[in-house]
N, C-alpha and C positions, 0 to 999 in steps of 0.2 A: 389820437387813437391810443388806447391802453396797451401796454406790453404785458404779455403773459410770461411768467417766469419759466425757465426751461423745464422744470418738473411739474409746472402747473397744468400743461396740456395732458400729461399722463393722469393727473388727478381728476381732471375734468372728464376724460374718457372713462376712467374707473368709476367715477360717480354716476355717470350716465348709464353705464352697464349695471351698476348696482340698483339704480332706480328702476330700470327695465325688469330686472329679476324680481324685484319686490312686487311690481304690478302683475307680472305673470303668476307668481305664487298666490297673490291675493285672488286673482280671477279663478285659479284652479281650486282654491279653498271654497269660493262661493259656489262653484259648480258641484263640488262634493257635498256641501251642506244642503244643497237643493235636492239631492237625491232622496226620493221618497221610497216608502216600502214597495209600492207597486213597480216602480222602475227597477229597484234592486232585485225583486223576485223575477222579473222578466230577464234581467241580465244573467242571473244565476241559471235560469231555464236555458238560455243560449249556451252557457258554459256546460251544462249537463248534456245538451245535444252534441256539442263539439267533442266532449270527452267520451261519450258512449256511442255516438253515431246514430242515435235514435231520439226522437222528441219525447219529452216526459211531461207529466202533470205536476206542477210545483206549487207548494203553499208555504207560507211563512208564519212564524210566531215570534214574539219578543224573546230576546236572549237575556243573559245575565252578565253583569259586569261589563267587560270590554266587548262582549259579543252583543251587537245591536239586534240582529235577526238570526234565527235559525230557519233555514229553508230546506224543506224535504222535497225531493223530486222522485216520482215513481214512473217507471216506464218498462219497456220490454227488456232493458238491460239491468233491471233491478232498482233498488232504492238507494239513493245517495243523499246524505244529510250534510248540508254545508253550514258552517258557522261563519258569519259575516260581520265585520266591524263597521263602525259609523262611516268610514271612508269608502265603503263598498268593496273592501278587500276580503277575499275568502281566506280565513285564518286556519280552518281545518275542514276536512271532509271525511265522512265515515260511510263506506260502502257496505250496505247490508245484504248484498247478494242478489241473485236472480230470483224472480218469483217462480213458484211451482206452476207447472202447466198440466 
């Protein structure tokens, strides 16, 4: 049976943890890359509802540069325009106020 050097076990454990971290990061990247415009607009619509307390009608258009999509949501609480990057993160929001009744 081969003997493991005293520091060898620590390196094996560290290597296994590093490999696990790489696999988890790779899978998370695959999921983010698979995020399509429809799924992203639906996710922003849920965010709008959580923030305003009312559902809204949301639509999206292509963004510029680091902004992948610009999603505008209209509802009883007014219009909010969200800028979203390729990873699905909201990078900015612009509240345009309540609609007139």
